[in-house]
C-alpha positions in Angstrom: 0.0 0.0 0.0 1.4 3.4 -0.9 1.8 6.4 1.3 -1.1 8.1 -0.5 -3.4 5.2 0.2 -2.6 5.4 3.9 -3.5 9.1 3.9 -6.9 8.4 2.4 -7.5 5.7 5.0 -6.6 8.2 7.7 -4.4 5.6 9.3 -2.1 8.2 10.8 -4.7 9.9 13.0 -3.8 13.1 14.7 0.0 13.8 14.2 2.2 16.1 16.3 5.1 17.5 14.5 7.7 18.5 17.1 10.1 21.3 16.2 12.0 24.2 17.6 13.2 23.4 21.1 16.0 25.1 22.9 19.1 23.7 21.3 21.7 25.6 19.3 20.0 24.2 16.2 16.6 25.7 17.0 16.4 27.8 13.9 17.2 24.9 11.6 14.7 22.7 13.5 11.9 25.3 12.9 12.6 25.2 9.2 12.5 21.4 9.1 9.4 21.2 11.2 7.5 23.7 9.2 8.4 22.0 5.9 7.2 18.6 7.3 4.0 20.2 8.8 3.0 22.0 5.6 3.7 18.9 3.5 1.6 16.6 5.7 -1.2 19.1 5.9 -1.1 19.5 2.1 -1.3 15.7 1.8 -4.5 15.6 3.9 -2.9 14.5 7.2 -4.3 15.9 10.5 -0.9 17.3 11.5 -0.2 20.0 14.1 3.0 21.8 14.9 4.3 21.9 18.5 7.3 23.9 19.6 9.2 22.0 22.3 10.3 25.3 23.8 6.8 26.3 24.8 6.1 26.3 28.5 3.0 24.1 28.2 4.5 21.8 25.5 4.4 18.6 27.6 0.9 19.2 28.8 -0.4 19.9 25.2 1.4 16.8 23.8 0.1 14.5 26.6 -3.5 15.7 26.5 -3.9 16.6 22.8 -5.3 13.3 21.6 -2.3 12.7 19.3 -1.9 9.2 17.8 1.7 9.5 16.8 4.6 12.0 16.6 6.9 13.2 13.8 10.1 14.4 15.4 11.8 17.3 13.6 13.9 18.4 16.5 17.6 18.8 16.0 20.3 18.8 18.7 20.1 18.4 22.4 16.7 17.9 24.0 15.2 16.4 20.8 17.8 14.3 19.0 19.6 12.9 22.1 17.1 10.5 23.6 15.4 12.9 26.0 12.3 13.5 23.8 12.2 9.8 22.8 12.1 8.8 26.5 9.2 11.1 27.1 7.3 9.7 24.2 8.0 6.2 25.3 6.5 7.0 28.7 3.4 8.6 27.0 3.0 5.5 24.8 3.2 7.6 21.6 4.8 6.0 18.4 7.4 8.3 17.0 9.7 8.6 14.0 13.4 7.8 14.0 15.6 6.0 16.4 14.9 5.0 20.0 16.3 6.3 23.3 19.6 4.5 23.4 20.5 5.0 19.7 19.5 8.7 19.8 21.6 9.3 22.9 24.6 7.4 21.5 24.6 9.0 18.1 24.3 12.4 19.6 27.6 11.7 21.4 30.2 11.8 18.7 33.0 10.7 21.1 31.2 7.5 22.2 29.9 6.8 18.7 33.6 6.6 17.6 34.4 4.4 20.6 31.5 2.0 19.5 32.7 2.1 15.9 36.2 1.2 17.0 34.9 -1.8 18.9 32.8 -2.8 15.8 35.6 -2.5 13.4 34.2 0.5 11.5 36.9 2.8 10.4 36.8 6.3 12.1 39.6 8.9 12.3 41.9 8.6 15.4 40.8 10.9 18.2 41.9 12.2 21.5 39.6 13.6 24.3 40.5 17.1 25.5 39.0 16.9 29.0 40.3 20.2 30.4 42.9 22.9 30.0 45.6 20.7 31.5 45.0 18.0 28.9 45.1 20.6 26.1 48.5 21.9 27.3 49.8 18.3 27.8 48.8 17.3 24.3 49.4 20.4 22.3 52.9 19.4 21.2 52.2 15.7 20.7 49.2 15.8 18.4 49.7 15.1 14.7 48.4 18.2 13.0 46.1 19.1 11.4 43.3 18.0 13.6 39.7 19.1 13.9 38.4 20.0 17.4 34.8 19.3 18.2 32.2 19.5 20.9 31.0 16.0 21.5 27.3 16.8 21.6 26.6 19.4 19.0 25.3 19.2 15.4 25.4 21.4 12.3 29.2 21.8 12.7 28.6 24.2 15.6 31.8 24.9 17.6 34.1 23.0 15.3 37.5 24.3 14.2 40.3 23.0 12.0 43.6 23.3 13.9 46.8 23.5 11.9 49.4 24.2 14.7 49.9 23.7 18.4 49.3 27.4 19.0 45.7 27.1 17.6 44.7 24.2 19.8 43.8 26.2 23.0 41.6 28.8 21.2 39.8 25.9 19.3 39.2 24.1 22.6 37.9 27.2 24.2 35.4 27.7 21.3 34.2 24.1 21.5 33.8 24.4 25.3 31.3 27.2 24.8 28.9 24.6 23.6 29.9 21.4 25.5 32.0 20.4 28.5 33.2 17.4 26.5 35.6 18.2 23.6 37.9 16.0 21.5 40.4 16.4 18.7 40.0 14.2 15.7 42.7 13.5 13.0 42.1 15.6 9.9 41.3 13.4 6.9 42.2 14.9 3.5 39.9 13.6 0.8 36.4 13.6 -0.6 33.4 14.2 1.7 30.3 12.0 1.3 26.9 11.6 3.0 24.6 8.7 2.9 20.9 9.1 3.7 19.4 6.1 5.4 15.7 5.2 4.8 14.6 1.9 6.4 17.1 -0.9 5.8 18.9 0.8 2.9 21.1 3.7 2.0 19.9 6.3 -0.5 22.2 7.4 -3.4 25.4 8.9 -2.0 26.0 12.7 -2.3 29.5 14.0 -2.7 30.0 17.5 -1.1 32.4 20.1 -2.4 32.9 23.5 -0.7 35.6 26.2 -1.0 35.4 26.6 2.8 38.0 24.9 5.0 35.4 22.1 5.6 31.7 21.6 5.3 30.9 23.9 8.2 27.8 25.8 9.3 28.2 28.5 6.7 28.7 25.9 3.9 25.6 24.0 5.1 23.2 26.8 5.6 24.5 30.2 4.2 26.8 29.8 1.3 25.8 29.4 -2.3 29.1 28.0 -3.3 28.6 24.5 -1.9 28.2 21.8 -4.6 26.1 18.7 -4.1 27.1 16.0 -6.6 24.5 13.3 -7.2 25.3 11.0 -8.9 28.4 11.2 -6.7 30.8 10.2 -9.5 31.9 6.8 -8.2 31.6 3.5 -10.1 28.3 1.8 -9.2 30.1 -1.1 -7.4 32.1 1.2 -5.3 29.1 3.3 -4.4 27.2 0.2 -3.4 30.1 -1.0 -1.2 30.2 2.4 0.6 26.4 2.4 1.0 26.7 -1.0 2.7 29.4 0.3 5.0 27.2 3.4 5.8 24.3 1.1 6.8 26.6 -0.9 9.0 27.9 2.3 10.7 24.3 3.4 11.2 23.2 0.0 12.7 26.3 -0.2 14.9 24.9 2.5 17.2 21.4 0.9 17.1 19.9 3.6 14.9 16.7 2.7 12.9 14.0 4.2 10.7 15.9 6.9 8.9 18.9 9.2 9.3 22.2 10.1 7.7 25.8 9.0 8.0 28.7 11.3 7.1 32.1 10.0 6.0 35.3 10.9 4.2 37.2 8.9 1.5 40.9 9.5 1.5 43.4 9.5 -1.4 43.9 5.7 -0.9 40.2 5.1 -1.3 39.6 4.2 2.3 36.3 5.4 4.0 36.5 7.1 7.4 33.2 7.4 9.2 32.6 10.7 11.0 29.1 10.8 12.6 25.5 9.6 12.5 22.6 12.0 12.4 19.4 10.4 13.6 17.2 13.4 12.8 18.9 15.3 9.9 17.5 18.3 8.2 14.1 18.0 6.4 13.7 20.9 4.0 13.6 20.8 0.2 17.3 21.8 0.3 18.5 19.3 2.9 20.7 16.3 2.0 18.3 13.4 2.8 15.5 14.9 0.7 18.0 15.5 -2.1 19.1 11.9 -2.1 15.5 10.7 -1.9 14.6 12.7 -5.0 17.5 11.0 -6.8 16.0 7.6 -5.9 12.5 8.7 -7.2 10.9 9.9 -3.9 9.7 13.5 -3.8 9.5 15.3 -0.5 5.9 14.3 0.2 6.7 10.7 -0.4 9.8 10.8 1.8 7.9 12.4 4.7 5.1 9.9 4.4 7.6 7.0 4.2 9.2 8.2 7.5 5.8 8.6 9.1 4.8 5.2 7.9 7.3 3.6 10.3 5.2 4.7 13.2 2.4 2.4 11.9 4.6 -0.6 12.5 4.9 -2.5 15.8 8.4 -1.9 17.2 9.4 -5.5 16.7 8.6 -5.3 13.0 10.9 -2.4 12.4 14.3 -2.9 10.9 16.1 -4.8 13.7 13.8 -3.2 16.2 14.8 0.1 18.0 18.1 -0.1 19.8 18.6 -3.7 18.7 22.0 -5.2 19.2 24.2 -5.4 16.1 
């Protein structure tokens, strides 16, 4: 049965589209949420937008007669397992990964630790726990490195560090957003992203930017970023990387839909960077772009994501937070 048939059957019931919130990615979340809300309403779904930053948000969600929830929240408080835990308590089916996978994927440092244990290649990294650690490591790191807050998205607080003298300022910037910071080995090569929908990866997108890296400005402000789809790889090579991306996604227990970002170095080796369990959902976002290349327009994509809430948890791909 198609997504359109389910809409006509009114099988979704009353749908809450969660957006906004209080994270550093609030503005992006509002754009994603409004795009989803307008699309569902245009498709005939009884969808209602709720801003998770509103004082009476929890009361309205619990008492509003909602049948299911489409989560369009990005960052902490929405993508990190907190909202998922609340919805589990309320007994409301929701889109995307469960509590454990959401919390783990939001933590870049622990995602990398899990990937190391699972044999999934990720760039070497070093925690920068405090100012003392920064001073102790500044002359021993192999530069360049990229310094990141462990729990932020959209490249917020991230810096490329070329020299030992740049390490402390980069750490201080990252610490504005998170108490947990780490340095990751810089990988020179091509940047790719793999949208995940159900058990499969969508067509890969190769990203090109004149910026130092695919930072916040390149993602949301610049008009110089290039999104190459087809990505330019031989079909067999693209398929192999898609398989690796799905394995990286599943290694953290993620399910439903999301996105995996990775680099491919000059030797052709893939290095996995992070998992996004609730990536952007506007007509210009990466997952919708990849979906269009596979024949799914934005409405079809949004309905496919919402369809997962109609399935019992055990029937979903591996089940939420299932072991690898």
